[in-house]
Structures are given as C-alpha cells and as structure tokens.
mmCIF file as Biopython writes it, N, C-alpha, C and O atoms, coordinates in Angstrom:
data_model
#
loop_
_atom_site.group_PDB
_atom_site.id
_atom_site.type_symbol
_atom_site.label_atom_id
_atom_site.label_alt_id
_atom_site.label_comp_id
_atom_site.label_asym_id
_atom_site.label_entity_id
_atom_site.label_seq_id
_atom_site.pdbx_PDB_ins_code
_atom_site.Cartn_x
_atom_site.Cartn_y
_atom_site.Cartn_z
_atom_site.occupancy
_atom_site.B_iso_or_equiv
_atom_site.auth_seq_id
_atom_site.auth_asym_id
_atom_site.pdbx_PDB_model_num
ATOM 1   N N  . MET A ? 1  ? 20.514 4.667  -2.365 1.0 0.0 1  A 1 
ATOM 2   C CA . MET A ? 1  ? 19.988 4.916  -0.760 1.0 0.0 1  A 1 
ATOM 3   C C  . MET A ? 1  ? 19.289 5.804  0.228  1.0 0.0 1  A 1 
ATOM 4   O O  . MET A ? 1  ? 19.597 6.965  0.498  1.0 0.0 1  A 1 
ATOM 5   N N  . TYR A ? 2  ? 18.251 5.057  0.756  1.0 0.0 2  A 1 
ATOM 6   C CA . TYR A ? 2  ? 16.944 6.313  1.290  1.0 0.0 2  A 1 
ATOM 7   C C  . TYR A ? 2  ? 17.945 7.810  1.913  1.0 0.0 2  A 1 
ATOM 8   O O  . TYR A ? 2  ? 17.450 8.933  2.013  1.0 0.0 2  A 1 
ATOM 9   N N  . LEU A ? 3  ? 18.773 7.617  2.114  1.0 0.0 3  A 1 
ATOM 10  C CA . LEU A ? 3  ? 19.196 8.565  3.104  1.0 0.0 3  A 1 
ATOM 11  C C  . LEU A ? 3  ? 19.760 9.870  2.088  1.0 0.0 3  A 1 
ATOM 12  O O  . LEU A ? 3  ? 20.308 10.797 2.684  1.0 0.0 3  A 1 
ATOM 13  N N  . ARG A ? 4  ? 19.670 9.939  0.967  1.0 0.0 4  A 1 
ATOM 14  C CA . ARG A ? 4  ? 19.689 11.201 -0.096 1.0 0.0 4  A 1 
ATOM 15  C C  . ARG A ? 4  ? 18.583 11.217 -0.559 1.0 0.0 4  A 1 
ATOM 16  O O  . ARG A ? 4  ? 18.393 11.547 -1.729 1.0 0.0 4  A 1 
ATOM 17  N N  . ARG A ? 5  ? 17.280 10.742 0.537  1.0 0.0 5  A 1 
ATOM 18  C CA . ARG A ? 5  ? 15.909 11.229 -0.263 1.0 0.0 5  A 1 
ATOM 19  C C  . ARG A ? 5  ? 16.274 12.271 1.330  1.0 0.0 5  A 1 
ATOM 20  O O  . ARG A ? 5  ? 16.692 13.428 1.365  1.0 0.0 5  A 1 
ATOM 21  N N  . LEU A ? 6  ? 15.995 11.521 2.286  1.0 0.0 6  A 1 
ATOM 22  C CA . LEU A ? 6  ? 15.676 12.430 3.810  1.0 0.0 6  A 1 
ATOM 23  C C  . LEU A ? 6  ? 16.362 13.847 3.113  1.0 0.0 6  A 1 
ATOM 24  O O  . LEU A ? 6  ? 15.665 14.775 2.704  1.0 0.0 6  A 1 
ATOM 25  N N  . LYS A ? 7  ? 18.447 13.825 3.038  1.0 0.0 7  A 1 
ATOM 26  C CA . LYS A ? 7  ? 18.566 15.215 2.949  1.0 0.0 7  A 1 
ATOM 27  C C  . LYS A ? 7  ? 17.854 15.659 1.803  1.0 0.0 7  A 1 
ATOM 28  O O  . LYS A ? 7  ? 18.261 16.771 1.466  1.0 0.0 7  A 1 
ATOM 29  N N  . ASP A ? 8  ? 17.210 15.349 1.284  1.0 0.0 8  A 1 
ATOM 30  C CA . ASP A ? 8  ? 16.933 15.976 -0.479 1.0 0.0 8  A 1 
ATOM 31  C C  . ASP A ? 8  ? 15.206 16.391 -0.035 1.0 0.0 8  A 1 
ATOM 32  O O  . ASP A ? 8  ? 14.784 17.357 -0.672 1.0 0.0 8  A 1 
ATOM 33  N N  . LEU A ? 9  ? 14.007 15.645 1.163  1.0 0.0 9  A 1 
ATOM 34  C CA . LEU A ? 9  ? 12.908 16.244 0.861  1.0 0.0 9  A 1 
ATOM 35  C C  . LEU A ? 9  ? 13.143 17.753 1.750  1.0 0.0 9  A 1 
ATOM 36  O O  . LEU A ? 9  ? 12.493 18.794 1.655  1.0 0.0 9  A 1 
ATOM 37  N N  . ARG A ? 10 ? 14.668 17.338 2.893  1.0 0.0 10 A 1 
ATOM 38  C CA . ARG A ? 10 ? 14.512 18.280 3.916  1.0 0.0 10 A 1 
ATOM 39  C C  . ARG A ? 10 ? 15.259 20.054 2.875  1.0 0.0 10 A 1 
ATOM 40  O O  . ARG A ? 10 ? 14.857 21.206 3.038  1.0 0.0 10 A 1 
ATOM 41  N N  . GLU A ? 11 ? 16.004 19.729 2.232  1.0 0.0 11 A 1 
ATOM 42  C CA . GLU A ? 11 ? 16.514 20.628 1.949  1.0 0.0 11 A 1 
ATOM 43  C C  . GLU A ? 11 ? 15.509 21.762 0.446  1.0 0.0 11 A 1 
ATOM 44  O O  . GLU A ? 11 ? 15.409 22.893 -0.028 1.0 0.0 11 A 1 
ATOM 45  N N  . ASP A ? 12 ? 14.932 20.113 0.314  1.0 0.0 12 A 1 
ATOM 46  C CA . ASP A ? 12 ? 13.634 20.949 -0.806 1.0 0.0 12 A 1 
ATOM 47  C C  . ASP A ? 12 ? 12.181 22.063 0.102  1.0 0.0 12 A 1 
ATOM 48  O O  . ASP A ? 12 ? 11.265 22.813 -0.234 1.0 0.0 12 A 1 
ATOM 49  N N  . LYS A ? 13 ? 12.740 21.556 1.249  1.0 0.0 13 A 1 
ATOM 50  C CA . LYS A ? 13 ? 11.744 22.351 2.258  1.0 0.0 13 A 1 
ATOM 51  C C  . LYS A ? 13 ? 12.410 23.786 3.373  1.0 0.0 13 A 1 
ATOM 52  O O  . LYS A ? 13 ? 11.993 24.509 4.277  1.0 0.0 13 A 1 
ATOM 53  N N  . ASP A ? 14 ? 14.054 23.494 2.341  1.0 0.0 14 A 1 
ATOM 54  C CA . ASP A ? 14 ? 14.435 24.923 3.004  1.0 0.0 14 A 1 
ATOM 55  C C  . ASP A ? 14 ? 14.231 24.870 4.566  1.0 0.0 14 A 1 
ATOM 56  O O  . ASP A ? 14 ? 13.657 25.652 5.324  1.0 0.0 14 A 1 
ATOM 57  N N  . LEU A ? 15 ? 15.168 23.201 4.882  1.0 0.0 15 A 1 
ATOM 58  C CA . LEU A ? 15 ? 14.901 22.856 6.112  1.0 0.0 15 A 1 
ATOM 59  C C  . LEU A ? 15 ? 16.233 22.561 7.032  1.0 0.0 15 A 1 
ATOM 60  O O  . LEU A ? 15 ? 17.137 22.093 6.340  1.0 0.0 15 A 1 
ATOM 61  N N  . LYS A ? 16 ? 16.537 22.698 8.244  1.0 0.0 16 A 1 
ATOM 62  C CA . LYS A ? 16 ? 18.481 22.375 8.303  1.0 0.0 16 A 1 
ATOM 63  C C  . LYS A ? 16 ? 17.919 21.260 9.539  1.0 0.0 16 A 1 
ATOM 64  O O  . LYS A ? 16 ? 16.852 21.202 10.150 1.0 0.0 16 A 1 
ATOM 65  N N  . GLN A ? 17 ? 19.372 20.284 9.598  1.0 0.0 17 A 1 
ATOM 66  C CA . GLN A ? 17 ? 18.890 18.882 10.373 1.0 0.0 17 A 1 
ATOM 67  C C  . GLN A ? 17 ? 18.513 19.522 11.591 1.0 0.0 17 A 1 
ATOM 68  O O  . GLN A ? 17 ? 17.642 18.928 12.225 1.0 0.0 17 A 1 
ATOM 69  N N  . LYS A ? 18 ? 19.010 20.735 12.148 1.0 0.0 18 A 1 
ATOM 70  C CA . LYS A ? 18 ? 18.346 21.492 13.533 1.0 0.0 18 A 1 
ATOM 71  C C  . LYS A ? 18 ? 17.157 21.263 13.126 1.0 0.0 18 A 1 
ATOM 72  O O  . LYS A ? 18 ? 17.063 20.053 13.334 1.0 0.0 18 A 1 
ATOM 73  N N  . ASP A ? 19 ? 16.027 21.648 12.618 1.0 0.0 19 A 1 
ATOM 74  C CA . ASP A ? 19 ? 14.679 21.423 12.518 1.0 0.0 19 A 1 
ATOM 75  C C  . ASP A ? 19 ? 14.274 20.481 12.690 1.0 0.0 19 A 1 
ATOM 76  O O  . ASP A ? 19 ? 13.225 20.294 13.305 1.0 0.0 19 A 1 
ATOM 77  N N  . ILE A ? 20 ? 15.442 19.038 11.881 1.0 0.0 20 A 1 
ATOM 78  C CA . ILE A ? 20 ? 14.421 18.120 12.075 1.0 0.0 20 A 1 
ATOM 79  C C  . ILE A ? 20 ? 14.863 17.196 13.107 1.0 0.0 20 A 1 
ATOM 80  O O  . ILE A ? 20 ? 14.623 15.999 13.262 1.0 0.0 20 A 1 
ATOM 81  N N  . ALA A ? 21 ? 15.332 17.747 13.558 1.0 0.0 21 A 1 
ATOM 82  C CA . ALA A ? 21 ? 15.447 16.813 15.296 1.0 0.0 21 A 1 
ATOM 83  C C  . ALA A ? 21 ? 14.968 17.696 16.179 1.0 0.0 21 A 1 
ATOM 84  O O  . ALA A ? 21 ? 15.036 17.518 17.395 1.0 0.0 21 A 1 
ATOM 85  N N  . GLU A ? 22 ? 14.488 18.636 15.671 1.0 0.0 22 A 1 
ATOM 86  C CA . GLU A ? 22 ? 13.577 19.473 17.025 1.0 0.0 22 A 1 
ATOM 87  C C  . GLU A ? 22 ? 11.888 18.841 17.377 1.0 0.0 22 A 1 
ATOM 88  O O  . GLU A ? 22 ? 11.251 18.613 18.406 1.0 0.0 22 A 1 
ATOM 89  N N  . PHE A ? 23 ? 11.493 18.669 15.143 1.0 0.0 23 A 1 
ATOM 90  C CA . PHE A ? 23 ? 10.387 18.111 14.910 1.0 0.0 23 A 1 
ATOM 91  C C  . PHE A ? 23 ? 10.568 16.640 15.865 1.0 0.0 23 A 1 
ATOM 92  O O  . PHE A ? 23 ? 9.880  16.730 16.881 1.0 0.0 23 A 1 
ATOM 93  N N  . LEU A ? 24 ? 11.460 15.091 15.760 1.0 0.0 24 A 1 
ATOM 94  C CA . LEU A ? 24 ? 11.248 14.392 15.916 1.0 0.0 24 A 1 
ATOM 95  C C  . LEU A ? 24 ? 11.783 14.475 17.743 1.0 0.0 24 A 1 
ATOM 96  O O  . LEU A ? 24 ? 11.664 13.647 18.646 1.0 0.0 24 A 1 
ATOM 97  N N  . LYS A ? 25 ? 12.305 15.674 17.718 1.0 0.0 25 A 1 
ATOM 98  C CA . LYS A ? 25 ? 12.802 15.928 19.586 1.0 0.0 25 A 1 
ATOM 99  C C  . LYS A ? 25 ? 14.030 14.439 19.823 1.0 0.0 25 A 1 
ATOM 100 O O  . LYS A ? 25 ? 14.057 13.523 20.644 1.0 0.0 25 A 1 
ATOM 101 N N  . ILE A ? 26 ? 14.810 14.767 18.799 1.0 0.0 26 A 1 
ATOM 102 C CA . ILE A ? 26 ? 15.859 14.487 19.559 1.0 0.0 26 A 1 
ATOM 103 C C  . ILE A ? 26 ? 16.805 15.878 19.049 1.0 0.0 26 A 1 
ATOM 104 O O  . ILE A ? 26 ? 16.399 16.932 18.560 1.0 0.0 26 A 1 
ATOM 105 N N  . THR A ? 27 ? 18.228 15.434 19.370 1.0 0.0 27 A 1 
ATOM 106 C CA . THR A ? 27 ? 19.731 16.387 18.685 1.0 0.0 27 A 1 
ATOM 107 C C  . THR A ? 27 ? 19.861 16.257 17.875 1.0 0.0 27 A 1 
ATOM 108 O O  . THR A ? 27 ? 19.650 15.207 17.267 1.0 0.0 27 A 1 
ATOM 109 N N  . ARG A ? 28 ? 20.516 17.837 17.207 1.0 0.0 28 A 1 
ATOM 110 C CA . ARG A ? 28 ? 21.121 17.591 15.787 1.0 0.0 28 A 1 
ATOM 111 C C  . ARG A ? 28 ? 22.246 16.484 15.248 1.0 0.0 28 A 1 
ATOM 112 O O  . ARG A ? 28 ? 22.510 16.175 14.086 1.0 0.0 28 A 1 
ATOM 113 N N  . GLN A ? 29 ? 22.762 16.039 16.380 1.0 0.0 29 A 1 
ATOM 114 C CA . GLN A ? 29 ? 23.918 15.005 16.247 1.0 0.0 29 A 1 
ATOM 115 C C  . GLN A ? 29 ? 23.426 13.599 15.906 1.0 0.0 29 A 1 
ATOM 116 O O  . GLN A ? 29 ? 23.764 12.774 15.057 1.0 0.0 29 A 1 
ATOM 117 N N  . GLN A ? 30 ? 22.523 13.622 16.857 1.0 0.0 30 A 1 
ATOM 118 C CA . GLN A ? 30 ? 21.955 12.137 16.542 1.0 0.0 30 A 1 
ATOM 119 C C  . GLN A ? 30 ? 20.790 12.385 15.199 1.0 0.0 30 A 1 
ATOM 120 O O  . GLN A ? 30 ? 20.209 11.394 14.756 1.0 0.0 30 A 1 
ATOM 121 N N  . TYR A ? 31 ? 20.579 13.442 14.748 1.0 0.0 31 A 1 
ATOM 122 C CA . TYR A ? 31 ? 19.958 13.086 13.686 1.0 0.0 31 A 1 
ATOM 123 C C  . TYR A ? 31 ? 20.637 13.461 12.199 1.0 0.0 31 A 1 
ATOM 124 O O  . TYR A ? 31 ? 20.337 13.168 11.041 1.0 0.0 31 A 1 
ATOM 125 N N  . GLY A ? 32 ? 21.676 14.235 12.799 1.0 0.0 32 A 1 
ATOM 126 C CA . GLY A ? 32 ? 22.919 13.743 11.841 1.0 0.0 32 A 1 
ATOM 127 C C  . GLY A ? 32 ? 23.759 12.776 11.582 1.0 0.0 32 A 1 
ATOM 128 O O  . GLY A ? 32 ? 24.750 12.811 10.853 1.0 0.0 32 A 1 
ATOM 129 N N  . LEU A ? 33 ? 23.126 11.481 12.504 1.0 0.0 33 A 1 
ATOM 130 C CA . LEU A ? 33 ? 24.458 10.591 12.345 1.0 0.0 33 A 1 
ATOM 131 C C  . LEU A ? 33 ? 23.025 9.081  11.261 1.0 0.0 33 A 1 
ATOM 132 O O  . LEU A ? 33 ? 23.270 7.989  10.750 1.0 0.0 33 A 1 
ATOM 133 N N  . TYR A ? 34 ? 21.845 9.799  11.379 1.0 0.0 34 A 1 
ATOM 134 C CA . TYR A ? 34 ? 20.713 8.811  10.776 1.0 0.0 34 A 1 
ATOM 135 C C  . TYR A ? 34 ? 20.985 9.583  9.431  1.0 0.0 34 A 1 
ATOM 136 O O  . TYR A ? 34 ? 21.495 8.711  8.728  1.0 0.0 34 A 1 
ATOM 137 N N  . GLU A ? 35 ? 20.941 10.439 8.878  1.0 0.0 35 A 1 
ATOM 138 C CA . GLU A ? 35 ? 21.153 11.382 7.634  1.0 0.0 35 A 1 
ATOM 139 C C  . GLU A ? 35 ? 22.391 11.304 7.213  1.0 0.0 35 A 1 
ATOM 140 O O  . GLU A ? 35 ? 22.421 12.151 6.321  1.0 0.0 35 A 1 
ATOM 141 N N  . THR A ? 36 ? 23.429 10.833 7.281  1.0 0.0 36 A 1 
ATOM 142 C CA . THR A ? 36 ? 24.940 10.363 7.213  1.0 0.0 36 A 1 
ATOM 143 C C  . THR A ? 36 ? 24.883 8.746  6.862  1.0 0.0 36 A 1 
ATOM 144 O O  . THR A ? 36 ? 25.660 8.013  6.250  1.0 0.0 36 A 1 
ATOM 145 N N  . GLY A ? 37 ? 23.584 8.513  7.539  1.0 0.0 37 A 1 
ATOM 146 C CA . GLY A ? 37 ? 24.256 6.727  7.609  1.0 0.0 37 A 1 
ATOM 147 C C  . GLY A ? 37 ? 25.111 6.378  8.537  1.0 0.0 37 A 1 
ATOM 148 O O  . GLY A ? 37 ? 25.576 5.250  8.371  1.0 0.0 37 A 1 
ATOM 149 N N  . LYS A ? 38 ? 25.473 6.939  9.434  1.0 0.0 38 A 1 
ATOM 150 C CA . LYS A ? 38 ? 26.261 5.963  10.159 1.0 0.0 38 A 1 
ATOM 151 C C  . LYS A ? 38 ? 25.205 5.627  11.714 1.0 0.0 38 A 1 
ATOM 152 O O  . LYS A ? 38 ? 25.762 5.644  12.811 1.0 0.0 38 A 1 
ATOM 153 N N  . ARG A ? 39 ? 23.804 5.362  11.608 1.0 0.0 39 A 1 
ATOM 154 C CA . ARG A ? 39 ? 23.110 5.048  12.875 1.0 0.0 39 A 1 
ATOM 155 C C  . ARG A ? 39 ? 21.820 4.597  11.765 1.0 0.0 39 A 1 
ATOM 156 O O  . ARG A ? 39 ? 21.267 5.326  10.942 1.0 0.0 39 A 1 
ATOM 157 N N  . ASP A ? 40 ? 21.537 2.993  12.088 1.0 0.0 40 A 1 
ATOM 158 C CA . ASP A ? 40 ? 19.834 3.267  11.309 1.0 0.0 40 A 1 
ATOM 159 C C  . ASP A ? 40 ? 19.109 3.931  11.840 1.0 0.0 40 A 1 
ATOM 160 O O  . ASP A ? 40 ? 19.419 4.191  13.003 1.0 0.0 40 A 1 
ATOM 161 N N  . MET A ? 41 ? 18.034 4.434  11.400 1.0 0.0 41 A 1 
ATOM 162 C CA . MET A ? 41 ? 17.123 5.218  11.906 1.0 0.0 41 A 1 
ATOM 163 C C  . MET A ? 41 ? 15.708 4.332  12.355 1.0 0.0 41 A 1 
ATOM 164 O O  . MET A ? 41 ? 15.560 3.358  11.618 1.0 0.0 41 A 1 
ATOM 165 N N  . PRO A ? 42 ? 14.958 4.430  13.097 1.0 0.0 42 A 1 
ATOM 166 C CA . PRO A ? 42 ? 14.094 3.720  13.734 1.0 0.0 42 A 1 
ATOM 167 C C  . PRO A ? 42 ? 13.281 3.720  12.587 1.0 0.0 42 A 1 
ATOM 168 O O  . PRO A ? 42 ? 13.757 4.492  11.755 1.0 0.0 42 A 1 
ATOM 169 N N  . ALA A ? 43 ? 12.312 3.205  12.221 1.0 0.0 43 A 1 
ATOM 170 C CA . ALA A ? 43 ? 10.931 3.217  11.805 1.0 0.0 43 A 1 
ATOM 171 C C  . ALA A ? 43 ? 9.953  4.240  12.584 1.0 0.0 43 A 1 
ATOM 172 O O  . ALA A ? 43 ? 9.215  5.105  12.112 1.0 0.0 43 A 1 
ATOM 173 N N  . GLU A ? 44 ? 9.977  4.201  12.727 1.0 0.0 44 A 1 
ATOM 174 C CA . GLU A ? 44 ? 9.348  5.491  13.386 1.0 0.0 44 A 1 
ATOM 175 C C  . GLU A ? 44 ? 9.273  6.850  13.084 1.0 0.0 44 A 1 
ATOM 176 O O  . GLU A ? 44 ? 8.250  7.367  12.635 1.0 0.0 44 A 1 
ATOM 177 N N  . PHE A ? 45 ? 10.415 7.517  13.332 1.0 0.0 45 A 1 
ATOM 178 C CA . PHE A ? 45 ? 11.122 8.268  12.619 1.0 0.0 45 A 1 
ATOM 179 C C  . PHE A ? 45 ? 10.712 8.053  10.977 1.0 0.0 45 A 1 
ATOM 180 O O  . PHE A ? 45 ? 10.220 8.933  10.270 1.0 0.0 45 A 1 
ATOM 181 N N  . ILE A ? 46 ? 10.933 7.104  10.683 1.0 0.0 46 A 1 
ATOM 182 C CA . ILE A ? 46 ? 10.953 7.095  8.755  1.0 0.0 46 A 1 
ATOM 183 C C  . ILE A ? 46 ? 9.030  7.561  8.722  1.0 0.0 46 A 1 
ATOM 184 O O  . ILE A ? 46 ? 8.746  8.594  8.115  1.0 0.0 46 A 1 
ATOM 185 N N  . LYS A ? 47 ? 7.920  6.783  9.357  1.0 0.0 47 A 1 
ATOM 186 C CA . LYS A ? 47 ? 7.122  6.977  9.579  1.0 0.0 47 A 1 
ATOM 187 C C  . LYS A ? 47 ? 6.415  8.583  9.936  1.0 0.0 47 A 1 
ATOM 188 O O  . LYS A ? 47 ? 5.506  9.183  9.363  1.0 0.0 47 A 1 
ATOM 189 N N  . SER A ? 48 ? 7.122  8.898  10.936 1.0 0.0 48 A 1 
ATOM 190 C CA . SER A ? 48 ? 6.833  10.401 11.053 1.0 0.0 48 A 1 
ATOM 191 C C  . SER A ? 48 ? 7.504  11.289 9.888  1.0 0.0 48 A 1 
ATOM 192 O O  . SER A ? 48 ? 6.798  12.238 9.546  1.0 0.0 48 A 1 
ATOM 193 N N  . LEU A ? 49 ? 8.422  11.195 9.384  1.0 0.0 49 A 1 
ATOM 194 C CA . LEU A ? 49 ? 9.473  12.397 8.475  1.0 0.0 49 A 1 
ATOM 195 C C  . LEU A ? 49 ? 8.212  11.556 7.295  1.0 0.0 49 A 1 
ATOM 196 O O  . LEU A ? 49 ? 8.381  12.251 6.293  1.0 0.0 49 A 1 
ATOM 197 N N  . ALA A ? 50 ? 7.582  10.951 7.071  1.0 0.0 50 A 1 
ATOM 198 C CA . ALA A ? 50 ? 6.490  10.618 6.108  1.0 0.0 50 A 1 
ATOM 199 C C  . ALA A ? 50 ? 5.830  11.952 5.975  1.0 0.0 50 A 1 
ATOM 200 O O  . ALA A ? 50 ? 5.783  12.977 5.294  1.0 0.0 50 A 1 
ATOM 201 N N  . MET A ? 51 ? 5.261  11.227 7.215  1.0 0.0 51 A 1 
ATOM 202 C CA . MET A ? 51 ? 3.729  12.986 7.025  1.0 0.0 51 A 1 
ATOM 203 C C  . MET A ? 51 ? 4.328  13.574 7.394  1.0 0.0 51 A 1 
ATOM 204 O O  . MET A ? 51 ? 3.765  13.689 8.482  1.0 0.0 51 A 1 
ATOM 205 N N  . PHE A ? 52 ? 5.401  14.364 7.488  1.0 0.0 52 A 1 
ATOM 206 C CA . PHE A ? 52 ? 5.855  15.305 7.720  1.0 0.0 52 A 1 
ATOM 207 C C  . PHE A ? 52 ? 6.054  15.876 6.262  1.0 0.0 52 A 1 
ATOM 208 O O  . PHE A ? 52 ? 5.850  17.060 5.991  1.0 0.0 52 A 1 
ATOM 209 N N  . TYR A ? 53 ? 6.429  15.020 5.436  1.0 0.0 53 A 1 
ATOM 210 C CA . TYR A ? 53 ? 7.318  15.331 4.106  1.0 0.0 53 A 1 
ATOM 211 C C  . TYR A ? 53 ? 5.656  15.421 2.849  1.0 0.0 53 A 1 
ATOM 212 O O  . TYR A ? 53 ? 5.496  15.669 1.654  1.0 0.0 53 A 1 
ATOM 213 N N  . ASP A ? 54 ? 4.845  15.095 3.891  1.0 0.0 54 A 1 
ATOM 214 C CA . ASP A ? 54 ? 3.441  14.423 2.454  1.0 0.0 54 A 1 
ATOM 215 C C  . ASP A ? 54 ? 4.017  13.928 1.673  1.0 0.0 54 A 1 
ATOM 216 O O  . ASP A ? 54 ? 4.066  14.392 0.534  1.0 0.0 54 A 1 
ATOM 217 N N  . THR A ? 55 ? 4.566  12.956 1.987  1.0 0.0 55 A 1 
ATOM 218 C CA . THR A ? 55 ? 4.867  11.315 1.138  1.0 0.0 55 A 1 
ATOM 219 C C  . THR A ? 55 ? 4.980  10.006 1.855  1.0 0.0 55 A 1 
ATOM 220 O O  . THR A ? 55 ? 4.817  9.798  3.057  1.0 0.0 55 A 1 
ATOM 221 N N  . SER A ? 56 ? 5.277  9.193  0.943  1.0 0.0 56 A 1 
ATOM 222 C CA . SER A ? 56 ? 5.499  7.970  1.836  1.0 0.0 56 A 1 
ATOM 223 C C  . SER A ? 56 ? 6.730  7.864  1.994  1.0 0.0 56 A 1 
ATOM 224 O O  . SER A ? 56 ? 7.705  8.592  1.803  1.0 0.0 56 A 1 
ATOM 225 N N  . THR A ? 57 ? 6.429  6.153  2.628  1.0 0.0 57 A 1 
ATOM 226 C CA . THR A ? 57 ? 7.668  5.810  3.688  1.0 0.0 57 A 1 
ATOM 227 C C  . THR A ? 57 ? 8.293  5.452  2.484  1.0 0.0 57 A 1 
ATOM 228 O O  . THR A ? 57 ? 9.435  5.853  2.260  1.0 0.0 57 A 1 
ATOM 229 N N  . ASP A ? 58 ? 7.526  4.555  1.460  1.0 0.0 58 A 1 
ATOM 230 C CA . ASP A ? 58 ? 7.850  4.169  0.382  1.0 0.0 58 A 1 
ATOM 231 C C  . ASP A ? 58 ? 8.842  4.539  -0.345 1.0 0.0 58 A 1 
ATOM 232 O O  . ASP A ? 58 ? 9.652  3.778  -0.874 1.0 0.0 58 A 1 
ATOM 233 N N  . TYR A ? 59 ? 8.818  6.568  -0.450 1.0 0.0 59 A 1 
ATOM 234 C CA . TYR A ? 59 ? 9.303  7.028  -1.271 1.0 0.0 59 A 1 
ATOM 235 C C  . TYR A ? 59 ? 10.524 7.542  -1.300 1.0 0.0 59 A 1 
ATOM 236 O O  . TYR A ? 59 ? 11.301 7.902  -2.184 1.0 0.0 59 A 1 
ATOM 237 N N  . ILE A ? 60 ? 10.524 7.479  0.330  1.0 0.0 60 A 1 
ATOM 238 C CA . ILE A ? 60 ? 12.168 7.524  1.525  1.0 0.0 60 A 1 
ATOM 239 C C  . ILE A ? 60 ? 12.331 6.897  1.444  1.0 0.0 60 A 1 
ATOM 240 O O  . ILE A ? 60 ? 13.367 7.042  0.794  1.0 0.0 60 A 1 
ATOM 241 N N  . LEU A ? 61 ? 12.122 5.150  1.635  1.0 0.0 61 A 1 
ATOM 242 C CA . LEU A ? 61 ? 13.031 4.132  1.319  1.0 0.0 61 A 1 
ATOM 243 C C  . LEU A ? 61 ? 13.206 3.587  -0.125 1.0 0.0 61 A 1 
ATOM 244 O O  . LEU A ? 61 ? 13.574 2.423  -0.279 1.0 0.0 61 A 1 
ATOM 245 N N  . GLU A ? 62 ? 12.898 4.569  -1.421 1.0 0.0 62 A 1 
ATOM 246 C CA . GLU A ? 62 ? 13.604 4.340  -2.390 1.0 0.0 62 A 1 
ATOM 247 C C  . GLU A ? 62 ? 12.588 2.795  -2.975 1.0 0.0 62 A 1 
ATOM 248 O O  . GLU A ? 62 ? 13.162 1.927  -3.632 1.0 0.0 62 A 1 
ATOM 249 N N  . LEU A ? 63 ? 11.050 2.665  -2.607 1.0 0.0 63 A 1 
ATOM 250 C CA . LEU A ? 63 ? 10.473 1.489  -2.592 1.0 0.0 63 A 1 
ATOM 251 C C  . LEU A ? 63 ? 10.057 2.187  -4.094 1.0 0.0 63 A 1 
ATOM 252 O O  . LEU A ? 63 ? 9.779  1.670  -5.176 1.0 0.0 63 A 1 
ATOM 253 N N  . THR A ? 64 ? 10.137 3.444  -3.695 1.0 0.0 64 A 1 
ATOM 254 C CA . THR A ? 64 ? 9.046  4.191  -5.329 1.0 0.0 64 A 1 
ATOM 255 C C  . THR A ? 64 ? 9.767  5.324  -5.390 1.0 0.0 64 A 1 
ATOM 256 O O  . THR A ? 64 ? 10.418 5.982  -4.579 1.0 0.0 64 A 1 
ATOM 257 N N  . ASN A ? 65 ? 9.398  5.437  -7.011 1.0 0.0 65 A 1 
ATOM 258 C CA . ASN A ? 65 ? 9.987  7.293  -7.073 1.0 0.0 65 A 1 
ATOM 259 C C  . ASN A ? 65 ? 8.775  8.018  -7.289 1.0 0.0 65 A 1 
ATOM 260 O O  . ASN A ? 65 ? 8.777  8.979  -8.059 1.0 0.0 65 A 1 
ATOM 261 N N  . ASN A ? 66 ? 7.292  7.502  -6.430 1.0 0.0 66 A 1 
ATOM 262 C CA . ASN A ? 66 ? 5.969  8.560  -6.841 1.0 0.0 66 A 1 
ATOM 263 C C  . ASN A ? 66 ? 6.518  8.982  -5.787 1.0 0.0 66 A 1 
ATOM 264 O O  . ASN A ? 66 ? 7.285  8.137  -5.325 1.0 0.0 66 A 1 
ATOM 265 N N  . VAL A ? 67 ? 6.445  10.299 -4.960 1.0 0.0 67 A 1 
ATOM 266 C CA . VAL A ? 67 ? 6.544  10.793 -4.058 1.0 0.0 67 A 1 
ATOM 267 C C  . VAL A ? 67 ? 4.850  11.338 -3.658 1.0 0.0 67 A 1 
ATOM 268 O O  . VAL A ? 67 ? 4.717  11.787 -2.520 1.0 0.0 67 A 1 
ATOM 269 N N  . GLU A ? 68 ? 4.049  11.315 -4.233 1.0 0.0 68 A 1 
ATOM 270 C CA . GLU A ? 68 ? 2.698  11.029 -3.648 1.0 0.0 68 A 1 
ATOM 271 C C  . GLU A ? 68 ? 1.953  10.263 -2.406 1.0 0.0 68 A 1 
ATOM 272 O O  . GLU A ? 68 ? 1.816  9.040  -2.440 1.0 0.0 68 A 1 
ATOM 273 N N  . PRO A ? 69 ? 1.436  11.118 -1.211 1.0 0.0 69 A 1 
ATOM 274 C CA . PRO A ? 69 ? 1.313  10.059 -0.670 1.0 0.0 69 A 1 
ATOM 275 C C  . PRO A ? 69 ? 0.635  8.694  -1.424 1.0 0.0 69 A 1 
ATOM 276 O O  . PRO A ? 69 ? 0.499  8.462  -2.625 1.0 0.0 69 A 1 
ATOM 277 N N  . TYR A ? 70 ? 0.319  8.001  -0.403 1.0 0.0 70 A 1 
ATOM 278 C CA . TYR A ? 70 ? -0.880 6.695  -0.479 1.0 0.0 70 A 1 
ATOM 279 C C  . TYR A ? 70 ? -2.752 7.434  0.075  1.0 0.0 70 A 1 
ATOM 280 O O  . TYR A ? 70 ? -3.099 7.636  1.239  1.0 0.0 70 A 1 
ATOM 281 N N  . LYS A ? 71 ? -3.188 7.558  -0.569 1.0 0.0 71 A 1 
ATOM 282 C CA . LYS A ? 71 ? -4.546 7.661  -0.456 1.0 0.0 71 A 1 
ATOM 283 C C  . LYS A ? 71 ? -5.089 6.735  1.168  1.0 0.0 71 A 1 
ATOM 284 O O  . LYS A ? 71 ? -5.092 5.504  1.190  1.0 0.0 71 A 1 
ATOM 285 N N  . LYS A ? 72 ? -5.407 7.377  2.107  1.0 0.0 72 A 1 
ATOM 286 C CA . LYS A ? 72 ? -5.955 6.651  3.422  1.0 0.0 72 A 1 
ATOM 287 C C  . LYS A ? 72 ? -7.242 6.597  3.272  1.0 0.0 72 A 1 
ATOM 288 O O  . LYS A ? 72 ? -7.944 6.082  4.142  1.0 0.0 72 A 1 
#
C-alpha cells in the first residue's frame, strides 16, 4: 500500500510527521490519519509530496518501483 512509501520517504529524509504536516499546511494529527490510512489523502497532497521528495506520484502510489521522477 502506498502509505508505506509515504512513511519510508519521510523517514529516509529524517523528517517527522510534524515536518510534513507543516509543509502541507495541515495539522500533524491530520497527516497522521493520511499516513496510517484512516483517511484518504487528496491527490493534490500526493502531487505536492512527489515534488517535495523529488519522485513521481506513480512511485508513491506503487505503480512503479523507479524512485526517479519523470523528466519534465
């Protein structure tokens, strides 16, 4: 499930849920609900996180195992 990828990307950068919540301009609790799957994450947040982590939305959504972003 893509939620594991979100957590792995965050932890690879040594960030806390609070840090990502601040980036998305939401509460830490709200982000926690997204990361644990208790709420569906809006597509706009997935897109923002892909840009933040320098990867693709397809990688986050587990449609590919290639972590590299697509060329623009």
